[in-house]
C-alpha positions as a printed NumPy array, in Angstrom:
array([[268.291, -74.003, 211.35 ],
       [266.554, -70.771, 210.197],
       [263.553, -72.726, 208.916],
       [263.294, -74.688, 212.169],
       [263.46 , -71.497, 214.243],
       [260.782, -69.886, 212.045],
       [258.506, -72.896, 212.549],
       [259.073, -72.73 , 216.315],
       [258.152, -69.038, 216.196],
       [255.025, -69.919, 214.233],
       [254.04 , -72.366, 216.989],
       [253.623, -69.296, 219.215],
       [251.093, -67.922, 216.716],
       [249.224, -71.236, 216.84 ],
       [249.138, -71.11 , 220.651],
       [247.909, -67.497, 220.63 ],
       [245.052, -68.693, 218.414],
       [243.597, -70.474, 221.455],
       [243.791, -67.345, 223.609],
       [240.209, -66.185, 222.927],
       [238.688, -69.634, 223.502],
       [240.574, -70.266, 226.736],
       [239.922, -66.742, 227.996],
       [236.195, -67.152, 227.324],
       [236.248, -70.491, 229.158],
       [238.144, -69.052, 232.148],
       [235.085, -67.285, 233.554],
       [234.8  , -63.732, 234.892],
       [238.268, -63.307, 236.37 ],
       [239.489, -59.688, 235.946],
       [242.243, -59.244, 233.323],
       [245.121, -58.28 , 235.614],
       [244.296, -61.093, 238.033],
       [244.178, -63.526, 235.119],
       [247.454, -62.133, 233.796],
       [249.148, -62.483, 237.186],
       [248.105, -66.131, 237.555],
       [248.837, -67.096, 233.945],
       [252.301, -65.543, 233.848],
       [253.12 , -67.244, 237.156],
       [252.106, -70.566, 235.593],
       [253.983, -69.656, 232.41 ],
       [257.209, -69.222, 234.343],
       [257.002, -72.751, 235.842],
       [258.423, -74.683, 232.83 ],
       [261.412, -72.349, 232.784],
       [261.878, -72.7  , 236.532],
       [261.832, -76.498, 236.206],
       [264.491, -76.333, 233.473],
       [266.656, -74.097, 235.663],
       [266.262, -76.399, 238.677],
       [267.211, -79.448, 236.603],
       [270.181, -77.567, 235.142],
       [271.441, -75.212, 237.899],
       [274.314, -74.052, 235.691],
       [271.764, -72.316, 233.454],
       [270.72 , -69.989, 236.288],
       [273.761, -67.884, 235.424],
       [272.088, -67.153, 232.069],
       [269.631, -64.927, 233.947],
       [272.454, -62.499, 234.696],
       [271.833, -60.07 , 231.889],
       [272.371, -56.317, 231.459],
       [269.629, -54.036, 232.742],
       [268.62 , -53.13 , 229.174],
       [267.732, -56.774, 228.464],
       [265.482, -56.916, 231.527],
       [263.903, -53.556, 230.737],
       [263.168, -54.722, 227.192],
       [261.588, -57.998, 228.31 ],
       [259.474, -56.465, 231.062],
       [258.374, -53.584, 228.821],
       [257.458, -56.094, 226.116],
       [255.458, -58.579, 228.172],
       [254.009, -56.413, 230.931],
       [253.872, -53.191, 228.915],
       [251.956, -54.845, 226.081],
       [249.342, -56.398, 228.383],
       [248.978, -53.244, 230.502],
       [248.352, -51.124, 227.407],
       [246.051, -53.739, 225.859],
       [243.876, -53.946, 228.979],
       [243.864, -50.146, 229.196],
       [242.719, -49.937, 225.575],
       [239.881, -52.403, 226.138],
       [238.761, -50.485, 229.245],
       [238.627, -47.15 , 227.391],
       [237.519, -48.006, 223.842],
       [235.242, -50.511, 222.074],
       [236.904, -53.927, 221.72 ],
       [236.603, -54.038, 217.9  ],
       [238.33 , -50.718, 217.223],
       [240.918, -51.239, 219.968],
       [241.682, -54.73 , 218.639],
       [242.148, -53.478, 215.079],
       [244.582, -50.764, 216.159],
       [246.491, -53.101, 218.466],
       [246.801, -55.652, 215.68 ],
       [248.939, -53.296, 213.609],
       [251.97 , -54.909, 215.28 ],
       [252.571, -57.612, 212.629],
       [252.685, -54.937, 209.908],
       [255.028, -52.821, 212.042],
       [257.314, -55.841, 212.501],
       [257.506, -56.444, 208.757],
       [258.25 , -52.761, 208.025],
       [260.647, -52.362, 210.96 ],
       [262.587, -55.485, 210.037],
       [264.209, -53.521, 207.217],
       [266.205, -51.693, 209.902],
       [267.718, -54.908, 211.271],
       [271.237, -56.011, 210.248],
       [271.195, -58.527, 207.403],
       [267.506, -58.004, 206.56 ],
       [265.942, -56.472, 203.441],
       [262.319, -55.451, 203.1  ],
       [260.959, -56.645, 199.759],
       [257.635, -55.851, 198.132],
       [256.179, -59.292, 198.809],
       [256.907, -59.035, 202.556],
       [254.906, -55.807, 202.712],
       [252.182, -57.081, 200.351],
       [251.801, -60.257, 202.418],
       [251.47 , -58.261, 205.64 ],
       [248.88 , -55.927, 204.07 ],
       [246.853, -58.937, 202.854],
       [246.918, -60.293, 206.391],
       [245.82 , -56.922, 207.765],
       [242.909, -56.836, 205.307],
       [241.846, -60.328, 206.413],
       [242.081, -59.287, 210.059],
       [239.882, -56.232, 209.428],
       [237.235, -58.509, 207.882],
       [237.265, -60.76 , 210.954],
       [237.623, -58.288, 213.807],
       [235.365, -55.678, 212.202],
       [232.612, -58.074, 211.131],
       [230.013, -56.165, 213.183],
       [231.123, -52.763, 211.967],
       [233.863, -50.304, 212.901],
       [233.202, -46.823, 214.27 ],
       [236.047, -44.661, 215.561],
       [234.875, -41.911, 217.941],
       [236.896, -39.091, 219.474],
       [235.558, -39.791, 222.957],
       [237.595, -43.013, 222.994],
       [240.889, -41.287, 222.192],
       [242.572, -42.604, 225.359],
       [241.723, -46.189, 224.463],
       [242.784, -45.75 , 220.839],
       [246.061, -44.204, 221.964],
       [246.732, -47.087, 224.335],
       [245.985, -49.577, 221.551],
       [248.409, -47.808, 219.204],
       [251.116, -47.814, 221.89 ],
       [250.296, -51.483, 222.409],
       [251.058, -52.203, 218.735],
       [254.334, -50.278, 218.851],
       [255.3  , -51.933, 222.156],
       [254.992, -55.524, 220.915],
       [256.512, -54.844, 217.499],
       [259.338, -52.875, 219.123],
       [259.954, -55.669, 221.623],
       [260.005, -58.307, 218.884],
       [262.388, -56.318, 216.687],
       [264.69 , -55.307, 219.551],
       [264.83 , -58.913, 220.775],
       [266.561, -59.757, 217.486],
       [269.416, -57.459, 218.51 ],
       [269.943, -59.593, 221.628],
       [270.038, -62.932, 219.824],
       [272.989, -64.039, 221.972],
       [270.785, -63.811, 225.092],
       [269.401, -67.22 , 226.077],
       [265.636, -67.794, 225.919],
       [265.926, -68.898, 229.576],
       [265.657, -65.231, 230.522],
       [261.991, -65.27 , 229.4  ],
       [261.353, -67.145, 232.67 ],
       [262.382, -64.024, 234.552],
       [260.289, -61.799, 232.284],
       [257.215, -63.915, 233.065],
       [257.84 , -63.813, 236.822],
       [258.25 , -60.028, 236.916],
       [255.202, -59.556, 234.665],
       [253.197, -61.75 , 237.055],
       [254.245, -59.639, 240.043],
       [253.475, -56.33 , 238.311],
       [250.101, -57.678, 237.133],
       [249.308, -58.717, 240.705],
       [250.074, -55.19 , 241.924],
       [247.772, -53.727, 239.243],
       [245.078, -56.226, 240.206],
       [245.25 , -55.309, 243.891],
       [245.078, -51.601, 243.045],
       [242.472, -51.648, 240.274],
       [240.325, -54.783, 240.457],
       [238.123, -56.934, 242.665],
       [239.268, -60.522, 243.034],
       [237.097, -63.147, 241.335],
       [238.058, -66.831, 241.443],
       [237.046, -69.538, 238.935],
       [233.821, -71.274, 239.958],
       [234.322, -74.655, 238.271],
       [236.976, -77.174, 237.288],
       [236.49 , -76.247, 233.608],
       [237.352, -72.62 , 234.368],
       [240.421, -73.674, 236.359],
       [241.543, -75.929, 233.49 ],
       [241.168, -72.987, 231.093],
       [243.288, -70.777, 233.369],
       [246.002, -73.442, 233.635],
       [245.864, -73.98 , 229.859],
       [246.294, -70.245, 229.291],
       [249.302, -70.16 , 231.584],
       [250.978, -73.182, 230.015],
       [250.456, -72.282, 226.352],
       [249.215, -68.859, 225.039],
       [250.582, -66.953, 228.063],
       [253.459, -69.357, 228.71 ],
       [255.202, -71.527, 226.143],
       [254.215, -69.136, 223.351],
       [256.557, -66.429, 224.662],
       [259.508, -68.832, 224.817],
       [258.776, -69.994, 221.264],
       [258.354, -66.425, 219.997],
       [261.617, -65.323, 221.61 ],
       [263.528, -68.131, 219.912],
       [261.724, -67.605, 216.606],
       [262.373, -63.864, 216.264],
       [266.014, -64.293, 217.312],
       [266.939, -67.162, 215.01 ],
       [264.15 , -67.379, 212.404],
       [262.81 , -65.208, 209.585],
       [261.208, -62.29 , 211.412],
       [259.563, -60.919, 208.256],
       [257.723, -64.173, 207.627],
       [256.751, -64.402, 211.304],
       [255.427, -60.841, 211.19 ],
       [253.224, -61.519, 208.164],
       [252.165, -64.953, 209.454],
       [251.067, -63.408, 212.758],
       [247.859, -62.296, 211.056],
       [246.892, -65.97 , 211.062],
       [246.238, -65.727, 214.824],
       [242.862, -63.871, 214.675],
       [241.774, -66.038, 211.731],
       [242.656, -69.304, 213.468],
       [241.131, -67.973, 216.68 ],
       [237.837, -67.313, 214.889],
       [237.883, -70.765, 213.277],
       [238.495, -72.365, 216.678],
       [235.613, -70.367, 218.212],
       [233.414, -71.573, 215.331],
       [234.473, -75.163, 215.966],
       [233.424, -74.896, 219.607],
       [230.169, -73.097, 218.813],
       [231.155, -69.575, 219.911],
       [230.952, -68.068, 216.393],
       [228.984, -68.543, 213.18 ],
       [230.466, -69.217, 209.695],
       [230.236, -66.33 , 207.207],
       [231.5  , -65.141, 203.843],
       [233.795, -62.704, 205.648],
       [235.661, -65.587, 207.247],
       [235.999, -67.366, 203.9  ],
       [237.501, -64.27 , 202.255],
       [239.7  , -63.671, 205.292],
       [241.035, -67.237, 204.976],
       [242.114, -66.502, 201.402],
       [243.692, -63.149, 202.3  ],
       [245.577, -64.331, 205.382],
       [246.755, -67.609, 203.854],
       [247.699, -65.954, 200.571],
       [249.51 , -63.165, 202.387],
       [251.503, -65.596, 204.519],
       [252.501, -67.659, 201.459],
       [253.492, -64.495, 199.577],
       [255.618, -63.231, 202.466],
       [257.285, -66.648, 202.795],
       [258.052, -66.87 , 199.058],
       [261.815, -66.992, 199.523],
       [261.68 , -69.629, 202.237],
       [259.312, -71.811, 200.203],
       [261.392, -71.548, 197.034],
       [264.734, -72.139, 198.768],
       [264.192, -75.846, 199.651],
       [262.785, -76.479, 196.163],
       [265.823, -74.842, 194.576],
       [268.149, -76.867, 196.805],
       [266.378, -80.074, 195.743],
       [266.834, -79.158, 192.078],
       [270.541, -78.542, 192.576],
       [270.93 , -81.838, 194.45 ],
       [269.182, -83.683, 191.607],
       [271.617, -82.187, 189.087]])
């Protein structure tokens, strides 16, 4: 059960790996407008499930703290991320924001029933090193004039890691509630779009397909999978494995001709893969040990 939930959580990481490609293919739509549309689409599978099983609608009746956590996690993360990108260079902002997997691994030690071991931390640090190689391939230069953007990126990292860790404390809450989180995030994103942006619509069927794909997978199903994974799976392994997202994203961009192969990517592959395997050492050894016992 724990292994299955961890694998489901990892499927969210795989879906997030397509985020850059689909966003690039979606055209010039402003970020909050794109967020509003994608989260609206992302809520549709959950709405369908609720309509087919009306009894599950009662699962949306949750304490205010559950709703505040979900909205702060989904909307708060994206609001801070967009703010960071608007007020700091993308490379530096991305590096700071991508501290969240490391924060999850470290913070998991505070959760009931969890212990932080050296290989969890070492695996996360290997993943961070691989991410720095990928995201900072054109150089990194932190400047004081971008303090607002850097601050937003740091808050972004703490917001998503805090949301992921706190979600574990509400493991009895059904994943159905993510449908509501997506709907509210869509509405708040629409408000931000109307206040801060100029509307730009996709100009081709390819761009529309990319927008729909974003809504169904990286900005849709991924959040349902992540919610289930962090509640029922191994959150330390998921935290360390999350560094696979920028690596896989880069490989996908290379496959579609948006990026060039380099030695940095090769080294990053070794670091991220090795770090994930190291962090998952217990889970990998457990089935092997069980097989040995069964053979005896």
